C-alpha positions in Angstrom: 4.3 22.8 -12.5 7.1 20.5 -11.4 7.9 19.9 -7.8 10.5 18.4 -5.5 9.4 15.4 -3.5 10.8 13.0 -0.8 9.5 9.5 -1.2 10.1 7.5 2.0 10.1 3.7 1.3 10.6 4.4 -2.3 12.6 1.2 -2.9 9.5 -0.9 -2.0 6.6 -2.0 -4.1 4.2 0.8 -4.0 6.7 3.5 -3.3 8.8 2.7 -6.3 5.8 2.8 -8.6 4.8 6.2 -7.2 8.3 7.5 -7.6 8.3 6.4 -11.2 5.0 8.2 -11.8 6.3 11.3 -10.2 9.4 11.2 -12.5 7.3 10.7 -15.6 5.2 13.7 -14.6 8.4 15.8 -14.6 9.0 16.1 -10.9 12.3 15.9 -9.0 12.3 12.8 -6.7 14.5 11.8 -3.8 14.0 8.3 -2.4 14.8 7.6 1.3 14.9 3.9 2.1 16.9 1.8 4.6 16.5 -1.3 2.3 15.3 -3.5 5.1 12.4 -4.7 2.9 13.0 -2.7 -0.3 15.4 -3.3 -3.2 18.0 -0.9 -4.4 17.3 -1.9 -8.0 13.6 -0.9 -7.4 14.5 2.7 -7.1 13.6 4.3 -10.5 16.3 5.6 -12.7 16.4 9.4 -12.4 15.6 9.5 -8.7 18.2 10.5 -6.1 18.7 7.7 -3.6 19.5 8.1 0.1 20.0 4.9 2.0 18.8 5.9 5.5 16.1 5.6 8.1 13.0 7.8 8.4 14.0 8.5 12.0 16.9 10.5 10.6 14.8 12.4 8.0 15.9 15.7 9.6 19.3 15.1 8.1 18.0 15.4 4.6 14.7 17.3 4.6 15.0 21.0 3.9 12.6 23.8 2.7 13.3 23.1 -0.9 11.0 20.0 -0.8 7.4 20.6 -1.7 6.0 17.5 0.0 6.7 14.1 1.4 5.1 10.9 0.3 5.4 8.4 3.1 5.5 4.7 2.4 8.2 3.5 4.9 6.5 0.9 7.1 6.5 -2.7 8.0 3.3 -4.3 6.6 3.2 -8.0 7.5 0.0 -8.7 9.4 1.1 -12.0 10.8 4.5 -10.7 11.9 2.8 -7.8 13.6 0.9 -10.2 15.9 4.1 -11.9 17.1 6.4 -8.9 17.0 4.1 -5.9 17.8 7.0 -3.9 19.2 8.7 -3.8 15.8 5.6 -2.2 14.3 5.1 0.4 17.0 8.7 1.4 16.9 9.0 1.7 13.2 5.6 2.6 11.9 4.6 4.9 14.7 8.0 6.1 16.1 9.4 6.6 12.6 6.4 8.5 11.4 6.6 10.7 14.5 10.2 11.5 13.7 9.3 12.2 10.1 6.5 14.7 11.1 9.0 16.5 13.4 11.5 16.7 10.6 8.9 18.1 8.3 7.8 20.7 10.8 11.4 21.8 11.4 12.1 22.1 7.7 8.8 23.8 6.9 7.6 21.1 4.5 3.9 21.4 5.0 2.4 18.8 2.6 2.2 15.0 3.2 0.6 12.0 1.4 0.5 9.0 3.7 0.3 5.3 2.7 -2.4 4.1 5.1 -4.4 0.8 4.9 -7.8 -0.8 5.0 -6.5 -2.7 8.0 -7.4 0.3 10.1 -11.1 -0.8 9.8 -10.8 -4.3 11.1 -13.9 -6.5 10.6 -16.3 -4.1 8.8 -19.9 -3.7 10.0 -21.0 -2.8 6.4 -19.5 -3.4 3.0 -18.5 -1.5 0.9 -16.5 0.4 3.5 -16.7 4.2 3.7 -14.3 6.5 5.5 -16.7 7.2 8.3 -16.9 3.5 9.2 -15.8 2.5 12.7 -12.1 1.9 13.0 -11.3 -1.2 15.0 -8.0 -2.9 13.8 -7.7 -6.6 14.4 -3.9 -6.7 14.4 -1.0 -4.4 15.5 -0.1 -3.5 11.9 -3.5 -1.9 11.4 -3.4 -0.3 14.8 0.0 1.2 14.1 -1.3 2.7 10.8 -4.4 4.1 12.5 -2.2 5.6 15.2 -0.3 7.5 12.5 -3.5 8.7 11.0 -4.5 10.1 14.4 -1.1 11.7 14.7 -1.4 13.4 11.3 -4.9 14.7 12.1 -3.5 16.5 15.2 -0.5 17.7 13.3 -2.8 19.3 10.6 -5.0 20.9 13.3 -2.1 22.3 15.4 0.6 23.1 12.8 -1.2 23.6 9.5 0.0 20.5 7.8 -1.9 19.7 4.6 -2.2 15.9 4.5 -4.0 13.1 2.6 -4.1 9.5 3.9 -4.9 6.9 1.3 -6.3 3.7 2.8 -5.4 0.9 0.3 -7.2 -2.4 0.1 -5.3 -5.1 -1.8 -2.6 -3.7 -4.2 -1.5 -5.9 -7.0 -0.1 -5.9 -10.6 3.1 -4.3 -11.8 4.3 -1.2 -13.6 7.2 -1.7 -16.0 10.1 -2.9 -14.0 8.5 -2.2 -10.7 6.5 -5.0 -9.2 5.7 -6.9 -6.0 8.3 -9.0 -4.3 8.5 -9.4 -0.6 10.7 -11.6 1.5 8.9 -13.5 2.8 6.0 -13.1 0.4 2.6 -12.9 2.1 0.3 -11.5 -0.6 -2.1 -13.8 -2.4 -1.5 -13.1 -6.1 2.4 -13.4 -6.0 2.0 -16.5 -3.9 -0.3 -18.1 -6.4 2.1 -17.1 -9.2 4.9 -18.8 -7.4 2.9 -22.1 -7.7 2.6 -21.4 -11.4 6.3 -21.0 -11.6 7.0 -24.2 -9.8 8.4 -22.5 -6.7 5.6 -23.8 -4.5 3.8 -27.1 -4.7 0.3 -25.6 -3.8 -1.4 -22.5 -2.6 -2.8 -22.6 1.0 -6.4 -21.4 1.3 -6.7 -20.1 4.9 -10.3 -21.0 5.8 -13.1 -22.0 3.5 -16.0 -21.5 5.9 -16.3 -17.7 5.9 -19.7 -16.1 5.4 -18.9 -15.4 1.7 -20.3 -16.8 -1.5 -17.6 -19.6 -1.8 -16.5 -19.6 1.8 -13.1 -17.9 1.2 -12.1 -14.4 2.1 -13.1 -11.6 -0.3 -10.8 -8.7 -1.0 -10.8 -5.6 -3.2 -7.9 -5.6 -5.6 -6.5 -2.4 -7.0 -3.8 -2.1 -9.7 -0.6 -0.5 -8.4 -0.6 2.0 -11.3 -4.1 3.2 -10.4 -2.9 3.6 -6.9 0.1 5.7 -8.0 -2.3 8.0 -10.0 -4.2 8.6 -6.7 -1.0 9.7 -5.0 -0.3 12.4 -7.6 -3.8 13.6 -7.4 -3.6 13.7 -3.6 -0.6 16.0 -3.8 -2.8 18.5 -5.6 -5.7 18.0 -3.1 -3.7 18.4 0.1 -5.0 21.6 1.8 -3.2 23.4 4.7 -4.8 22.5 8.1 -6.8 19.6 6.7 -6.3 15.8 7.0 -8.3 14.2 4.2 -8.7 10.4 4.4 -9.7 8.5 1.3 -10.3 4.8 0.6 -8.8 3.4 -2.5 -10.3 0.3 -4.2 -12.2 -0.7 -7.2 -15.4 -1.3 -5.4 -15.5 -5.0 -6.3 -14.5 -7.9 -4.2 -12.9 -11.1 -5.4 -12.6 -14.2 -3.3 -9.4 -16.2 -2.8 -10.8 -19.0 -5.0 -11.7 -16.5 -7.7 -8.1 -15.2 -7.7 -6.7 -18.7 -7.9 -9.0 -19.5 -10.9 -8.0 -16.3 -12.6 -4.3 -17.2 -12.2 -5.0 -20.6 -13.8 -6.6 -18.9 -16.7 -3.9 -16.3 -17.2 -0.9 -18.6 -16.8 -2.3 -21.8 -18.2 -0.9 -23.7 -15.2 -2.8 -25.9 -12.8 -2.8 -24.4 -9.3 -3.2 -27.1 -6.6 -4.8 -25.7 -3.5 -4.8 -26.9 0.1 -7.3 -25.8 2.7 -5.7 -24.6 5.9 -7.1 -23.3 9.2 -8.2 -19.7 9.3 -5.5 -17.1 10.2 -6.2 -14.9 13.2 -7.2 -11.3 12.3 -8.4 -12.1 8.8 -11.8 -10.3 8.2 -14.2 -12.2 5.9 -14.7 -9.3 3.4 -12.9 -6.1 2.8 -14.3 -4.0 -0.1 -13.9 -0.3 -0.5 -16.2 2.5 -1.4 -13.9 4.9 -3.3 -16.6 7.6 -3.8 -14.7 10.2 -1.7 -11.5 9.6 -3.7 -13.4 10.1 -6.9 -15.2 13.3 -5.6 -12.3 14.9 -3.7 -9.3 13.7 -5.8 -10.9 13.2 -9.2 -9.6 9.7 -9.1 -10.9 7.0 -11.5 -9.2 3.6 -11.6 -8.9 2.4 -15.2 -7.2 -1.0 -14.5 -9.8 -2.8 -12.4 -10.0 -6.0 -14.4 -8.7 -8.9 -12.3 -7.3 -10.8 -15.3 -5.4 -7.7 -16.4 -4.0 -7.2 -12.9 -2.8 -10.8 -12.7 -1.4 -10.7 -16.3 0.8 -7.7 -15.3 1.9 -9.4 -12.1 2.7 -12.6 -14.1 4.8 -10.8 -16.6 6.8 -9.1 -13.8 7.3 -12.4 -11.9 8.6 -14.1 -15.0 11.1 -11.3 -15.8 12.4 -11.3 -12.2 13.0 -15.0 -12.2 14.8 -14.9 -15.5 
């Protein structure tokens, strides 16, 4: 059965891919984005676009919407350390306004784009949802605060909500791919070296307690991620806030990613070792058991070379 959905931040990377998946499934989609980090051309054809801020969501939300999928957030870890107020104001303040607008409009279903950064430096890997949450940066703290907010909203007002805690999202889906300004994610940065836009890739620390000394991360294809959001809409239950980790359960080190890009692109990728960045955990790998059990989610694009190949195709199309 088709539904009507508001996608906040739907001009951004993940939001645009999820909006495209919703449209392909026959749903009616409205994208709300202030374009501060998103791209107007990223909004899928067929979606209604509203250029606006989530703080003003009450202007557009009405009882005809079946649910909200909330992606509108600043997400740069480094920036959050030097400009924490920006993250508290937008990520937390904006989400609070959105929840109020949903309550007022009687929209009682939410899927929230959360993050593995809520866990901080994990005590055990792979990370399960019951792991201690101890963010190491304001970005992660802001997202965790919203999760707490959603939990209380569900208990007090009957909201049915699912928070999806992503690990490292990568790859592309059709004309929707990853491009941030400035770019901070590893795979697109390494691809910029292959394109000649950067001289070398910086490896921030090679003395971590990992097999090759570089940070290990769990990479998930953005299309697999989008599938999880559609499943989460079905799983959202009134009065419950379900939290699920999303990842492929395998970690790849920074150097493994660089080597995979070399193989996929055929370009030499010079690397330069730089000092560690503050707030970077050594290893973040997800246990997605709960997502598989509660959502019926099974990622099908977990191969790192395939993820990189999709991202490479998108990067070349964007630059042409």
